[in-house]
C-alpha positions as CSV (number, residue, x, y, z in Angstrom):
1,M,0.5,0.0,-0.1
2,A,1.4,3.4,-0.8
3,S,2.1,5.4,2.2
4,I,0.0,8.8,2.5
5,M,2.3,11.4,2.7
6,P,1.7,14.2,5.3
7,D,0.1,17.6,5.0
8,L,2.1,20.3,4.8
9,D,1.7,24.0,6.5
10,I,3.0,26.2,3.6
11,V,3.8,25.5,-0.3
12,L,5.2,28.0,-2.2
13,L,6.1,28.2,-6.1
14,A,8.6,30.0,-7.9
15,G,8.6,29.7,-11.4
16,E,11.8,31.8,-12.1
17,P,15.5,33.0,-10.9
18,S,14.4,36.0,-9.2
19,G,11.3,34.1,-7.6
20,D,13.7,31.6,-6.2
21,L,15.8,34.1,-4.1
22,Q,12.7,36.1,-2.8
23,G,11.3,32.7,-2.1
24,A,14.6,32.1,-0.2
25,K,14.3,35.1,2.0
26,L,10.9,34.1,2.5
27,I,11.8,30.7,4.1
28,E,14.4,32.0,6.0
29,Q,12.0,34.4,7.6
30,L,9.5,31.8,7.9
31,L,11.8,29.2,9.7
32,S,13.1,32.2,11.5
33,I,9.7,32.7,13.3
34,N,8.9,28.7,13.4
35,P,11.5,26.0,12.7
36,N,8.9,23.5,12.7
37,L,7.2,24.9,10.0
38,K,6.5,22.0,7.3
39,I,7.1,23.7,3.8
40,G,7.1,22.3,0.5
41,A,8.0,24.5,-2.5
42,V,8.5,24.3,-6.4
43,A,12.0,25.5,-5.6
44,G,14.8,26.8,-7.3
45,P,18.6,26.2,-6.0
46,K,18.3,29.2,-3.5
47,M,15.0,27.6,-1.8
48,R,16.5,24.1,-2.0
49,A,19.0,25.0,0.3
50,F,16.5,25.2,3.0
51,P,15.1,22.0,4.9
52,I,12.2,22.0,2.9
53,E,10.2,19.3,0.5
54,C,11.0,19.9,-2.7
55,I,7.4,18.9,-4.7
56,E,9.2,19.7,-8.1
57,P,12.5,21.5,-9.4
58,M,11.9,24.9,-10.6
59,E,13.7,24.1,-13.2
60,S,11.0,22.1,-15.1
61,L,9.2,25.4,-15.9
62,Q,12.2,27.0,-17.6
63,V,11.3,27.5,-20.9
64,M,12.9,30.5,-23.1
65,G,11.3,32.2,-26.3
66,F,7.9,31.8,-28.0
67,L,9.1,28.9,-29.8
68,D,10.5,26.8,-27.1
69,V,7.1,27.9,-25.0
70,A,4.9,26.4,-28.0
71,L,7.2,23.4,-28.3
72,A,6.9,22.6,-24.5
73,L,3.1,23.5,-23.7
74,P,1.5,20.0,-23.6
75,K,4.4,19.2,-20.8
76,L,4.0,22.3,-18.9
77,T,0.1,21.6,-19.3
78,R,0.9,18.3,-17.8
79,L,3.4,19.3,-14.6
80,F,0.3,22.5,-14.0
81,F,-2.4,19.9,-13.5
82,S,0.3,17.5,-11.4
83,L,1.3,20.7,-9.4
84,R,-2.4,21.4,-8.8
85,D,-3.4,17.7,-7.8
86,K,-0.2,17.6,-5.6
87,I,-1.0,20.5,-3.7
88,L,-4.8,19.6,-3.0
89,Q,-2.9,16.0,-1.7
90,R,-0.5,17.5,0.4
91,S,-3.2,20.2,1.5
92,P,-1.1,22.8,2.9
93,K,-3.2,25.6,5.0
94,V,-1.7,28.0,2.9
95,F,-0.2,28.5,-0.7
96,V,1.8,31.2,-1.7
97,G,2.4,31.7,-5.5
98,I,5.5,34.1,-5.6
99,D,5.8,36.3,-8.6
100,Y,5.5,34.2,-11.9
101,P,2.0,35.5,-12.9
102,G,1.4,33.5,-16.3
103,F,1.1,30.4,-13.8
104,N,0.4,31.3,-10.7
105,L,-2.8,33.2,-11.1
106,R,-4.0,30.2,-13.4
107,L,-3.2,28.1,-10.4
108,H,-4.8,30.0,-7.7
109,R,-7.8,29.9,-10.1
110,S,-7.7,26.5,-10.5
111,L,-7.4,25.5,-6.8
112,K,-10.1,27.2,-5.6
113,A,-12.5,25.9,-8.5
114,R,-11.1,21.9,-7.1
115,G,-12.2,23.3,-3.5
116,F,-8.9,24.1,-2.0
117,S,-9.5,24.7,1.7
118,G,-6.4,26.5,2.6
119,K,-5.5,30.0,2.0
120,L,-4.2,31.4,-1.4
121,I,-1.7,34.5,-1.1
122,H,0.3,35.9,-4.1
123,Y,3.7,37.4,-3.5
124,I,4.6,40.1,-5.6
125,C,2.1,41.8,-7.9
126,P,1.8,41.4,-11.6
127,T,2.2,44.6,-13.2
128,V,-1.3,45.7,-13.3
129,W,-0.8,49.4,-13.5
130,A,0.8,48.8,-17.0
131,W,-1.2,46.5,-18.6
132,G,-3.2,43.1,-17.9
133,K,-5.6,45.2,-16.1
134,K,-8.0,42.1,-16.0
135,R,-5.7,40.5,-13.5
136,I,-6.9,42.9,-11.2
137,D,-10.4,40.9,-11.1
138,L,-8.7,37.9,-11.7
139,L,-6.7,38.2,-8.4
140,A,-9.5,40.0,-6.3
141,Q,-12.0,36.7,-7.3
142,N,-9.5,33.4,-6.7
143,V,-6.5,35.1,-3.6
144,D,-6.8,35.8,-0.1
145,L,-4.1,38.0,0.3
146,L,-2.1,39.8,-2.4
147,L,1.4,41.3,-1.0
148,T,3.5,44.1,-2.8
149,I,6.5,45.4,-3.2
150,L,5.6,48.7,-4.9
151,P,3.9,51.4,-2.5
152,F,1.5,52.3,-5.1
153,E,0.1,49.1,-6.2
154,P,-2.4,48.7,-3.3
155,A,-4.3,51.6,-4.7
156,C,-4.8,49.2,-7.9
157,F,-7.3,47.2,-5.9
158,A,-9.2,49.7,-3.8
159,H,-12.4,49.4,-5.7
160,T,-12.1,45.3,-4.7
161,T,-12.6,43.3,-1.8
162,L,-9.3,42.1,-2.0
163,P,-6.8,42.5,1.3
164,V,-3.7,43.9,-0.5
165,Q,-0.4,44.9,1.8
166,Y,2.6,46.6,0.8
167,V,5.7,44.9,2.6
168,G,8.7,46.9,1.2
169,H,11.1,46.2,-1.6
170,P,13.7,43.3,-1.4
171,L,16.4,45.9,-2.7
172,T,16.3,48.4,0.4
173,A,17.4,46.5,3.4
174,P,20.5,44.5,1.2
175,I,21.2,48.0,-0.3
176,A,21.2,49.5,3.2
177,S,23.5,47.2,4.8
178,F,25.9,47.1,1.9
179,I,29.5,47.9,3.0
180,P,31.7,49.2,-0.2
181,D,35.1,47.2,-0.5
182,S,38.1,50.0,-0.7
183,T,39.8,47.9,-2.9
184,F,37.4,47.7,-5.8
185,R,39.1,50.2,-8.2
186,S,42.6,48.8,-7.9
187,R,41.3,45.3,-8.4
188,Y,39.7,46.6,-11.9
189,N,42.7,49.0,-12.7
190,L,40.1,51.8,-12.1
191,A,42.0,55.5,-11.7
192,P,41.4,55.8,-8.0
193,N,40.2,59.3,-7.7
194,A,38.9,60.3,-11.5
195,P,34.9,60.1,-11.7
196,L,33.4,56.9,-13.0
197,C,30.9,56.7,-15.7
198,A,28.9,53.1,-15.0
199,L,27.4,51.8,-17.9
200,F,24.5,48.8,-17.4
201,P,23.8,48.0,-20.8
202,G,21.5,45.4,-19.8
203,S,21.5,41.1,-19.5
204,R,20.2,39.9,-22.9
205,K,21.9,39.5,-26.0
206,H,20.1,41.9,-28.2
207,E,19.9,44.4,-25.4
208,I,23.6,44.9,-25.0
209,E,23.6,45.0,-28.6
210,R,20.8,47.6,-29.0
211,N,22.1,50.0,-25.8
212,L,25.8,49.4,-25.6
213,P,27.4,51.1,-28.6
214,L,25.3,54.3,-28.2
215,Q,26.1,54.2,-24.5
216,I,29.7,53.7,-25.1
217,K,29.9,56.7,-28.0
218,T,28.5,58.9,-25.2
219,A,30.4,58.0,-22.4
220,Q,33.6,58.2,-24.2
221,K,32.6,62.1,-24.7
222,L,32.3,62.8,-21.2
223,G,35.8,62.8,-20.2
224,L,34.7,60.3,-17.2
225,S,36.8,56.8,-16.4
226,I,34.2,54.1,-17.7
227,A,33.3,50.9,-16.4
228,I,30.5,48.1,-17.7
229,S,28.7,45.9,-15.9
230,A,28.6,42.4,-17.5
231,A,26.0,39.9,-16.1
232,S,27.3,36.6,-16.8
233,P,31.0,35.0,-18.5
234,E,28.8,34.8,-21.7
235,R,27.5,38.6,-21.8
236,S,31.3,39.4,-20.9
237,L,32.2,37.7,-24.1
238,Q,29.6,39.8,-26.2
239,I,30.9,43.0,-24.4
240,A,34.2,42.8,-25.0
241,A,33.7,42.5,-28.7
242,I,32.0,45.5,-28.6
243,A,34.4,47.7,-26.3
244,P,37.5,45.4,-26.1
245,N,39.4,48.2,-23.9
246,I,36.7,49.2,-21.3
247,A,36.7,47.6,-17.9
248,Q,34.0,45.2,-17.1
249,I,32.5,44.5,-13.5
250,P,31.1,41.2,-13.2
251,A,27.8,40.7,-11.4
252,E,29.1,39.8,-7.7
253,D,30.3,43.5,-8.0
254,T,27.6,45.4,-9.1
255,Y,26.6,47.3,-6.1
256,N,30.7,48.2,-5.5
257,L,30.6,49.8,-9.3
258,M,27.4,52.0,-8.1
259,H,29.0,52.8,-5.1
260,N,32.0,54.3,-6.8
261,A,29.8,55.8,-10.0
262,H,29.6,59.1,-10.6
263,L,27.2,58.7,-13.3
264,A,25.4,56.0,-14.6
265,I,23.8,55.3,-18.0
266,A,21.2,51.9,-17.8
267,K,19.3,50.1,-19.5
268,S,15.4,50.6,-18.3
269,G,14.7,47.5,-15.3
270,T,15.3,47.0,-11.5
271,V,18.8,48.2,-12.3
272,T,17.7,51.8,-12.1
273,L,15.9,51.6,-8.5
274,E,19.0,49.9,-7.5
275,L,21.1,53.2,-8.7
276,A,18.4,55.3,-7.3
277,L,18.9,54.0,-4.0
278,H,22.8,53.9,-4.2
279,N,21.9,57.5,-5.2
280,V,23.8,57.8,-8.3
281,P,22.2,59.8,-11.0
282,T,21.5,58.3,-14.6
283,V,20.1,58.7,-17.6
284,V,17.8,55.6,-18.3
285,T,18.0,54.0,-22.1
286,Y,15.9,51.4,-23.5
287,A,16.2,50.7,-27.3
288,I,13.2,49.6,-28.5
289,H,12.1,48.4,-32.2
290,P,9.6,50.6,-33.8
291,F,7.2,47.6,-34.3
292,D,7.4,46.8,-30.5
293,Q,7.1,50.3,-29.7
294,F,3.7,50.1,-31.7
295,L,2.5,47.0,-30.2
296,A,3.2,48.3,-26.8
297,T,1.4,51.7,-27.1
298,R,-1.3,51.0,-29.6
299,I,-2.2,47.0,-29.3
300,F,-1.6,46.5,-25.7
301,R,-2.2,50.0,-25.0
302,I,0.9,50.9,-22.2
303,Q,0.7,54.4,-21.5
304,L,2.6,55.2,-18.7
305,P,3.7,58.9,-17.1
306,Y,6.8,57.3,-16.6
307,Y,8.9,53.7,-17.4
308,A,11.7,54.1,-15.1
309,L,11.1,52.4,-12.1
310,P,12.3,54.8,-9.3
311,N,10.3,57.8,-11.6
312,L,6.9,55.3,-11.4
313,I,7.5,54.6,-7.6
314,A,8.3,58.3,-6.9
315,R,5.7,59.7,-9.3
316,D,8.4,62.0,-10.5
317,L,11.3,62.7,-13.2
318,I,13.9,61.5,-11.0
319,F,16.0,60.0,-13.8
320,P,15.8,61.0,-17.6
321,E,14.0,58.8,-19.5
322,L,15.2,58.0,-23.3
323,F,13.0,55.6,-24.8
324,G,12.3,54.2,-28.7
325,H,13.2,56.8,-30.9
326,H,14.3,59.4,-28.4
327,F,17.4,57.3,-27.7
328,T,19.8,59.0,-29.8
329,E,23.0,59.8,-29.2
330,K,22.8,63.7,-29.1
331,N,19.9,63.2,-26.5
332,L,22.3,60.7,-24.3
333,L,24.9,63.5,-24.3
334,D,22.9,66.1,-23.6
335,Q,21.0,64.3,-20.6
336,S,24.4,62.6,-19.4
337,L,26.0,66.5,-19.5
338,R,22.9,67.9,-17.7
339,L,23.5,65.4,-14.8
340,L,26.9,66.4,-14.3
341,E,25.8,69.9,-13.7
342,D,25.5,70.8,-10.1
343,S,22.5,72.2,-10.0
344,C,20.5,69.1,-11.8
345,R,23.1,66.6,-10.0
346,S,21.9,68.2,-6.8
347,N,17.9,68.2,-7.3
348,C,18.4,64.6,-8.8
349,L,20.4,63.4,-5.8
350,K,17.8,65.0,-3.2
351,K,14.6,63.2,-5.3
352,C,16.7,59.8,-4.9
353,L,17.1,60.3,-0.8
354,S,13.0,61.3,-1.1
355,L,12.7,57.9,-2.8
356,R,13.8,56.1,0.3
357,S,11.3,57.4,2.3
358,I,8.5,56.2,-0.1
359,L,9.9,52.5,-0.1
360,G,10.5,52.5,3.7
361,N,13.5,50.8,5.7
362,T,11.6,47.5,6.3
363,C,12.4,44.1,5.5
364,A,10.1,42.6,2.8
365,S,10.6,39.3,3.2
366,Q,10.3,39.8,7.1
367,N,6.6,41.6,6.6
368,A,5.7,39.2,3.7
369,A,6.4,36.3,6.3
370,K,4.4,38.0,9.2
371,A,1.8,38.4,6.8
372,I,1.5,34.9,5.9
373,F,1.8,34.1,9.6
374,K,-1.5,36.2,10.7
375,I,-3.4,34.4,7.7
376,L,-2.1,31.0,8.6
377,P,-4.7,29.0,10.3
378,T,-4.0,29.1,14.4
379,H,-4.0,25.1,14.8
380,S,-1.3,24.8,12.5
381,S,1.5,26.2,13.8
382,K,2.6,27.8,17.4
383,S,2.9,30.9,16.0
384,P,3.4,34.3,17.4
385,I,0.7,36.9,17.5
386,F,1.8,40.3,15.3
């Protein structure tokens, strides 16, 4: 006779590396509150480092590109229903979907439709404020609690009855506790006292192809030392082919690069928020094909007052943005020179400091863990009351 698997207190699902990182931080906080908690997860390597039950390796969900997704669709469909049935069989008190909305939001809905008796929580809100606004109702109808990491996101759900809690942003705590390495410049043969322009061309091949050549041309006209952030060894080879004589900084030294930078030119993304929290005046770039821009603005109707994350959060122009046809060598040089002027630079730095107060200084994973324990049925563990 097959053995009956024991029930779990919490099941988490992460579907990509960023979710694995936040899942690991969340597990650490959950276990610090109650070390006896029984946790199962669809987990990546960071989550698997903790004493949890891995229901399925996160890597099973990893598919890149439209063609690969299409080819893998039968496998992903089988995996979806298999995971749903496993969760129902293990009967956790709480299921937490971590980001990965295309998969997790469907899973929330399917679990609820099949009579899941536990609580359904989604951690890290989809970008419903940019596009996919139908997901607002999808979440409101199928989730018991939404935990967000951007302070303006709860307002998107004000017209619903869904409990939504801003728990803080995961970047604030590690940046606040960052200790710079005094040997950084000497290790990369950077001039000890020269102002440094840091370039962040992106982490994908096509991003580097589209952003880096123009970033380099501009940086070379500013009269500053230059260093380029390389997201991976593979990207390092690509960068070396474009800029063979410019210092490259590997991912593990990204914060040291930011700490030493006088100015940055960065492809739009989370890196721009990191730069703002490091108080680095930055010009944000995003090279986008005209057809892609047409799809974004005309078909998906993405119309935002700002596109760079710091600007969106502050509802103010902290960093100049150069998107699509605005991303030209002249515009990039003009905006970079402006940020080197004392008055413009001072104003930018003041706004970076105000952004910190908007985000707050709390630990996102700790607040998320406390919120989960509040919703966790009291009979499932001897958890503290917050």
